[in-house]
C-alpha positions as CSV (number, residue, x, y, z in Angstrom):
1,M,-31.4,5.1,-11.8
2,P,-32.9,4.0,-8.5
3,S,-30.5,2.1,-6.2
4,K,-30.9,-0.2,-3.2
5,F,-29.4,1.2,0.0
6,L,-28.8,-0.7,3.2
7,F,-28.3,1.5,6.4
8,V,-26.7,-0.1,9.4
9,S,-26.8,1.6,12.9
10,Y,-26.4,0.8,16.5
11,D,-28.7,3.5,17.9
12,G,-30.8,4.8,15.0
13,L,-28.6,7.8,14.2
14,I,-28.8,7.7,10.4
15,G,-32.6,7.4,10.0
16,D,-33.0,10.9,8.5
17,I,-30.6,10.1,5.7
18,A,-32.4,6.8,5.0
19,W,-35.7,8.7,4.9
20,Q,-34.3,11.2,2.4
21,V,-33.1,8.4,0.1
22,T,-36.6,6.9,0.0
23,K,-38.1,10.2,-0.8
24,E,-35.8,10.5,-3.8
25,G,-37.2,7.2,-5.2
26,H,-34.6,4.7,-4.1
27,E,-35.2,1.5,-2.1
28,A,-33.9,1.4,1.4
29,K,-33.7,-1.0,4.3
30,Y,-32.7,0.1,7.8
31,Y,-31.1,-2.0,10.6
32,I,-30.9,-0.8,14.2
33,E,-29.0,-3.1,16.6
34,H,-30.2,-1.8,20.0
35,A,-33.7,-3.1,20.6
36,E,-34.9,-0.1,22.6
37,E,-34.1,2.2,19.6
38,R,-35.7,0.1,16.8
39,E,-38.9,2.1,16.5
40,I,-36.9,5.1,15.3
41,T,-38.1,6.0,11.8
42,A,-40.5,3.0,11.8
43,G,-43.2,3.9,9.3
44,F,-40.9,6.2,7.4
45,V,-38.2,3.7,6.3
46,P,-38.6,-0.1,5.8
47,Q,-36.6,-1.9,8.5
48,T,-34.8,-5.2,8.6
49,A,-34.0,-7.5,11.6
50,D,-30.8,-8.9,10.0
51,W,-28.6,-6.6,8.0
52,R,-26.1,-9.3,7.0
53,A,-29.0,-11.1,5.2
54,E,-29.5,-8.0,3.1
55,V,-25.9,-7.5,2.0
56,D,-26.3,-9.2,-1.4
57,W,-29.6,-7.2,-2.0
58,A,-27.9,-3.9,-1.5
59,D,-26.2,-1.8,-4.1
60,V,-24.7,0.5,-1.4
61,I,-24.2,-0.2,2.3
62,V,-24.1,2.8,4.6
63,F,-22.8,2.6,8.2
64,D,-23.4,5.4,10.7
65,D,-19.8,4.7,11.8
66,V,-19.7,4.6,15.6
67,L,-18.0,2.2,18.0
68,G,-16.3,-0.1,15.6
69,H,-18.4,0.1,12.5
70,G,-15.2,0.9,10.6
71,T,-14.1,-2.7,10.9
72,L,-17.3,-4.0,9.4
73,A,-17.3,-1.4,6.6
74,D,-13.7,-2.2,5.8
75,E,-14.4,-5.9,5.5
76,L,-17.3,-5.4,3.1
77,R,-15.4,-2.9,1.1
78,K,-12.5,-5.3,0.7
79,N,-15.0,-8.0,-0.4
80,G,-16.0,-5.8,-3.3
81,K,-19.1,-4.1,-1.9
82,K,-19.9,-0.4,-2.3
83,V,-19.7,1.0,1.2
84,V,-19.9,4.4,2.8
85,G,-18.1,3.9,6.1
86,G,-14.8,4.0,7.9
87,T,-11.9,1.7,8.7
88,P,-10.3,0.7,12.0
89,Y,-7.9,3.5,11.5
90,T,-10.5,6.2,11.0
91,D,-12.5,4.9,14.0
92,R,-9.4,5.2,16.1
93,L,-8.9,8.8,14.9
94,E,-12.1,9.7,16.7
95,D,-12.3,7.2,19.6
96,D,-8.7,7.6,20.8
97,R,-8.1,11.3,21.2
98,G,-4.3,10.8,21.8
99,F,-4.0,8.8,18.6
100,G,-5.9,11.4,16.6
101,Q,-3.7,14.2,17.8
102,A,-0.5,12.1,17.1
103,E,-1.7,11.5,13.5
104,L,-2.3,15.2,13.0
105,K,1.2,16.0,14.3
106,A,2.7,13.3,12.1
107,A,0.9,15.0,9.1
108,G,2.6,18.3,9.9
109,V,-0.3,19.9,11.8
110,N,0.3,22.1,14.8
111,I,-1.5,20.6,17.9
112,I,-2.4,21.9,21.3
113,P,-0.2,20.7,24.2
114,Q,-1.9,17.7,25.8
115,Q,-1.3,14.7,28.0
116,D,-3.0,11.3,28.0
117,F,-3.7,9.5,31.3
118,T,-5.1,6.3,32.7
119,S,-4.7,7.4,36.3
120,F,-6.6,10.3,38.0
121,D,-3.8,10.6,40.6
122,D,-1.2,11.0,37.9
123,A,-3.4,13.7,36.2
124,I,-3.9,15.6,39.5
125,A,-0.2,15.6,40.1
126,F,0.5,16.8,36.6
127,V,-1.9,19.8,36.9
128,K,-0.4,20.7,40.3
129,A,3.1,20.6,38.8
130,N,2.0,22.5,35.6
131,P,-0.7,24.9,36.6
132,N,-2.8,26.2,33.7
133,R,-6.3,26.1,32.2
134,Y,-7.1,22.6,30.9
135,V,-9.9,20.7,29.3
136,I,-10.7,17.2,30.6
137,K,-11.7,14.9,27.7
138,P,-12.6,11.3,28.4
139,S,-11.4,8.9,25.7
140,G,-12.9,5.7,24.2
141,E,-16.6,4.9,24.8
142,A,-16.6,7.3,27.8
143,Q,-16.3,10.3,25.4
144,N,-20.0,9.7,24.5
145,M,-20.8,10.7,28.1
146,K,-20.9,14.4,27.2
147,G,-21.5,15.6,30.8
148,L,-18.0,14.5,31.7
149,L,-16.2,16.9,29.4
150,F,-15.0,19.7,31.6
151,V,-13.6,23.1,30.5
152,G,-11.3,24.7,33.1
153,E,-11.6,28.4,33.9
154,E,-9.0,28.9,36.6
155,E,-5.5,30.0,35.5
156,D,-3.9,27.8,38.2
157,G,-6.0,24.7,37.3
158,R,-7.5,24.3,40.7
159,D,-11.0,23.8,39.3
160,V,-9.6,21.0,37.1
161,V,-7.9,19.4,40.1
162,E,-11.3,19.4,42.0
163,V,-13.1,17.8,39.1
164,L,-10.5,15.2,38.6
165,E,-10.8,14.3,42.3
166,D,-14.6,14.0,41.9
167,Y,-14.2,11.8,38.8
168,K,-11.8,9.6,40.7
169,R,-14.4,8.9,43.3
170,A,-17.5,8.6,41.0
171,W,-16.3,7.6,37.5
172,A,-13.1,5.6,37.8
173,N,-14.8,2.4,36.6
174,Q,-16.3,4.1,33.5
175,V,-13.5,6.5,32.6
176,R,-10.5,4.3,32.0
177,S,-8.5,6.8,29.9
178,F,-8.7,10.5,29.3
179,Q,-6.8,13.5,28.0
180,L,-5.9,16.8,29.6
181,Q,-5.6,19.4,26.8
182,R,-4.3,22.9,27.3
183,R,-7.2,25.3,26.9
184,I,-6.7,27.7,24.0
185,L,-9.0,30.8,23.7
186,G,-10.4,31.8,20.4
187,V,-13.1,30.9,17.9
188,E,-14.3,27.3,17.9
189,V,-14.9,26.3,14.3
190,A,-15.0,23.0,12.4
191,T,-14.0,22.2,8.9
192,G,-15.1,19.0,7.1
193,A,-15.5,17.4,3.7
194,F,-16.7,14.2,2.0
195,F,-14.0,11.7,1.0
196,N,-14.4,9.4,-2.0
197,G,-11.8,6.7,-1.1
198,R,-9.0,8.6,-2.9
199,E,-9.4,12.3,-2.3
200,F,-11.5,15.0,-0.8
201,V,-14.8,16.0,-2.5
202,Y,-15.2,19.8,-2.7
203,P,-16.6,22.2,-1.6
204,I,-15.9,21.9,2.1
205,C,-18.3,22.6,5.0
206,V,-17.4,25.2,7.6
207,N,-19.6,24.7,10.7
208,F,-20.1,26.1,14.2
209,E,-21.5,23.7,16.8
210,H,-23.6,24.8,19.8
211,K,-23.0,22.2,22.4
212,K,-24.3,23.6,25.7
213,L,-28.0,23.2,26.6
214,F,-28.9,26.8,27.1
215,P,-28.5,30.0,25.1
216,G,-25.2,31.8,25.7
217,D,-23.3,28.5,25.9
218,I,-24.2,27.8,29.5
219,G,-25.5,24.7,31.2
220,P,-24.5,21.1,30.7
221,P,-22.8,19.8,27.4
222,T,-25.3,18.0,25.2
223,G,-23.3,16.8,22.3
224,E,-25.2,19.2,20.1
225,M,-28.1,21.6,20.3
226,G,-27.7,23.1,16.8
227,T,-25.2,24.1,14.2
228,A,-24.7,27.0,11.8
229,M,-22.7,26.4,8.6
230,F,-21.8,27.3,5.1
231,W,-20.1,25.6,2.1
232,S,-16.8,27.0,0.8
233,E,-13.9,26.2,-1.4
234,P,-10.8,25.0,0.6
235,N,-9.8,27.8,3.0
236,K,-6.9,28.3,5.3
237,I,-8.4,26.4,8.2
238,F,-9.0,23.3,6.0
239,N,-5.6,23.6,4.3
240,Q,-3.7,23.8,7.6
241,T,-5.5,20.8,9.2
242,L,-7.7,18.3,7.4
243,R,-6.2,18.6,3.9
244,K,-2.9,17.3,5.4
245,M,-4.7,14.0,6.3
246,E,-5.6,13.3,2.7
247,P,-2.8,10.8,2.1
248,A,-3.7,8.8,5.2
249,L,-7.4,8.7,4.3
250,A,-6.6,7.6,0.7
251,R,-4.3,4.8,2.0
252,E,-7.3,3.6,4.0
253,G,-9.8,3.9,1.2
254,Y,-12.1,5.9,3.5
255,A,-15.5,6.8,2.0
256,G,-17.7,9.1,3.9
257,Y,-17.5,12.4,5.8
258,I,-14.7,13.6,8.1
259,D,-14.6,16.7,10.2
260,V,-12.0,18.3,12.6
261,N,-13.1,20.8,15.3
262,C,-10.6,23.6,15.9
263,I,-9.8,26.6,18.0
264,V,-8.6,29.5,15.9
265,N,-7.0,32.7,17.1
266,V,-4.6,35.3,15.8
267,N,-1.7,32.9,16.5
268,G,-2.9,29.9,14.6
269,V,-5.2,27.0,14.0
270,Y,-5.4,24.3,16.7
271,P,-7.3,21.1,16.0
272,L,-9.2,19.6,18.9
273,E,-10.8,16.4,17.7
274,F,-12.0,14.4,14.7
275,T,-15.5,13.3,13.8
276,A,-14.6,10.5,11.3
277,R,-18.1,9.8,10.2
278,F,-21.3,11.7,9.4
279,G,-22.1,14.1,12.2
280,Y,-25.5,14.2,13.8
281,P,-27.3,16.5,13.4
282,T,-24.7,17.9,11.0
283,I,-25.6,15.7,8.0
284,S,-29.3,16.6,8.2
285,I,-28.4,20.3,8.2
286,Q,-26.0,19.8,5.4
287,Q,-28.8,18.4,3.2
288,E,-30.4,21.9,3.3
289,G,-27.3,23.3,1.6
290,L,-26.7,20.4,-0.8
291,L,-28.1,20.5,-4.3
292,T,-26.6,17.0,-5.1
293,P,-29.3,14.4,-4.1
294,M,-28.4,12.3,-1.1
295,G,-28.7,9.0,-3.1
296,E,-26.3,10.3,-5.7
297,L,-23.9,11.5,-3.0
298,L,-23.8,8.2,-1.2
299,H,-23.5,6.2,-4.4
300,G,-20.7,8.4,-5.6
301,L,-18.8,8.2,-2.4
302,A,-19.0,4.5,-2.2
303,S,-18.0,3.9,-5.8
304,G,-15.3,6.6,-5.8
305,T,-16.9,8.5,-8.8
306,L,-17.9,11.7,-7.0
307,S,-15.4,14.5,-7.1
308,R,-17.6,17.5,-6.4
309,V,-21.0,18.1,-4.8
310,R,-23.3,20.9,-5.8
311,A,-24.0,23.2,-2.9
312,R,-25.9,26.4,-2.3
313,S,-24.2,29.7,-1.6
314,G,-25.2,31.3,1.6
315,Y,-25.8,29.8,5.0
316,Q,-27.7,27.0,6.8
317,V,-28.9,26.9,10.4
318,G,-30.2,23.8,12.2
319,V,-32.0,23.8,15.6
320,R,-32.4,20.6,17.6
321,L,-35.8,20.2,19.3
322,V,-35.6,18.0,22.4
323,V,-37.8,16.7,25.2
324,P,-37.2,15.5,28.8
325,P,-34.9,14.0,30.0
326,F,-32.4,15.2,27.4
327,P,-29.4,15.6,27.8
328,Y,-29.6,13.1,30.7
329,T,-30.5,9.4,30.7
330,D,-33.6,8.7,32.8
331,P,-35.8,5.9,31.3
332,K,-38.6,6.4,33.8
333,R,-38.9,10.1,33.2
334,F,-38.8,9.5,29.4
335,E,-41.6,7.0,29.6
336,T,-43.8,9.2,31.7
337,S,-43.2,12.6,30.0
338,S,-42.1,12.0,26.4
339,K,-42.6,8.5,25.1
340,D,-45.1,8.4,22.2
341,A,-45.9,12.1,22.5
342,V,-47.6,13.4,19.4
343,I,-45.7,15.9,17.2
344,L,-48.1,18.4,15.8
345,F,-47.6,20.9,13.0
346,K,-49.6,24.1,12.7
347,T,-49.5,24.0,8.9
348,K,-49.0,21.3,6.3
349,S,-45.5,22.4,5.5
350,R,-42.6,20.1,6.4
351,E,-39.9,22.2,4.8
352,G,-36.7,22.1,6.7
353,I,-37.9,19.3,9.0
354,H,-35.5,16.4,9.7
355,L,-36.1,13.3,11.8
356,E,-34.2,12.1,14.8
357,D,-36.1,9.8,17.3
358,V,-39.5,9.8,15.6
359,K,-41.9,7.1,14.3
360,L,-44.9,7.2,12.1
361,V,-48.1,5.5,13.3
362,N,-51.4,5.9,11.4
363,G,-50.2,9.1,9.9
364,E,-49.1,10.7,13.2
365,W,-45.6,11.5,14.0
366,L,-44.7,10.3,17.5
367,V,-41.6,10.6,19.8
368,T,-39.8,7.4,20.3
369,G,-36.3,6.0,21.1
370,T,-34.8,6.8,24.5
371,S,-32.7,9.9,24.2
372,G,-35.3,12.7,23.9
373,V,-33.9,14.1,20.7
374,V,-36.8,14.6,18.3
375,L,-36.3,16.8,15.3
376,I,-33.8,19.1,13.6
377,V,-35.5,22.2,12.1
378,C,-33.4,24.0,9.4
379,G,-33.3,27.3,7.6
380,T,-31.3,28.6,4.7
381,G,-30.5,32.1,3.4
382,P,-28.1,34.5,1.8
383,S,-26.9,35.6,5.2
384,M,-26.7,33.9,8.6
385,R,-29.4,36.2,9.9
386,H,-31.8,35.1,7.0
387,A,-31.0,31.5,7.6
388,Q,-31.6,31.9,11.3
389,K,-34.9,33.7,10.8
390,Q,-36.2,31.0,8.5
391,A,-35.2,28.2,10.9
392,Y,-36.9,29.8,13.9
393,N,-40.1,30.6,11.9
394,R,-40.2,26.9,11.0
395,V,-39.7,26.0,14.7
396,K,-42.9,27.9,15.4
397,N,-44.7,25.5,13.2
398,V,-43.9,22.6,15.5
399,M,-45.7,21.6,18.7
400,I,-44.4,18.9,21.0
401,P,-45.4,18.6,24.7
402,N,-42.5,19.8,26.9
403,M,-40.2,20.5,24.0
404,Y,-37.2,22.9,24.4
405,Y,-34.5,24.3,22.2
406,R,-31.8,27.0,22.0
407,E,-32.9,30.3,20.5
408,D,-29.4,31.6,19.6
409,I,-28.1,29.2,17.0
410,G,-26.1,31.4,14.6
411,D,-25.7,34.3,17.0
412,R,-22.0,33.8,17.6
413,W,-21.3,34.1,13.9
414,I,-23.3,37.3,13.6
415,E,-22.0,38.9,16.7
416,E,-18.2,38.2,16.6
417,D,-17.0,35.0,14.9
418,S,-17.4,36.3,11.3
419,D,-15.5,39.5,12.0
420,R,-12.7,37.7,13.8
421,L,-12.2,34.9,11.2
422,H,-12.3,37.4,8.3
423,A,-9.9,39.7,10.1
424,W,-7.4,36.9,10.7
425,G,-7.7,35.7,7.1
426,Y,-8.8,32.2,7.9
427,L,-11.7,32.0,5.5
428,R,-9.5,32.7,2.4
429,E,-7.6,30.0,0.6
């Protein structure tokens, strides 16, 4: 039976999911708070200027769950509405890195040695007194400034000291708190699952993010340039990390998706950070592996009736197509080189194509928003190589002026990650 979905966003992140729901025959309305982002998915999804006025209309309300949406979602849920979204607790798991690590430790999960700071001088003194490789991770809203995350390479920590000194001069007003985390070498892998308010919904998703701008994991951090993934029954990585958080999530009545990124090596599993919401572009790539329709999934999570999703065997690869000035913020450059650029397709096929900052005008797809993220192009297959090949064949179908993308999404799995994770036994239950 068709349902009415209300999607609530600050920056227009969840538009692709809203579009998918409409394609399945449901009604949808989409609210974007920030004025400069409101054209995102215009023409694809009906929009509303006042989401609160639509609460009674909606059967299910879906938040994109960033920067405090958990409080709004929790209030509506407690008032009897069906809501996909977080709580103040789950927001804090992601926004406050120290709190997230403390909760993992309290749940019996081994965590990487780390220290939280509000003073750059204190952090510099700490590294000098405890020389080692460290990762600098801004906390709170500053963690969205992806270019500030720094991964130390020097064993004595001198590169970290230099960066902290630079940040003290240039970013002290924006970065009020941050974390130094001991750098652990190994395979970076994330495990995530949907949660229905009481328990995890299986199967789980095992995914590998590609965060740097250029192939080979070089260049500035971007948040995400693409992801490779597969669906699995609970494995050792999940059981040693996220599964131990089930009682806390059940206590909160959390409904949505939650993911924990980890470093895995022969010595153990070390969780890095939570994503206590849908991931972007992760949720778009996940659609390619899910046989359960998105409307059914969202309704089942919000009502607590969904205990399993139907998922494909095999692998999924998603490639993010971007335009200038991504990953940087430069409104003038965006206006002159990317705003309203036409997205062309060589064939009529739109298979595997998912929206980010796109609008529909007179039948034409145009670049909009402010960030320069445009599309996610996905492929699936019985092996990672097959999924990768299909994704990049579909990329060749797309033409956007000045677009760029990584050409190696999935290579890490093929070249080394698969062998190491299987040899260490982490992909078994």
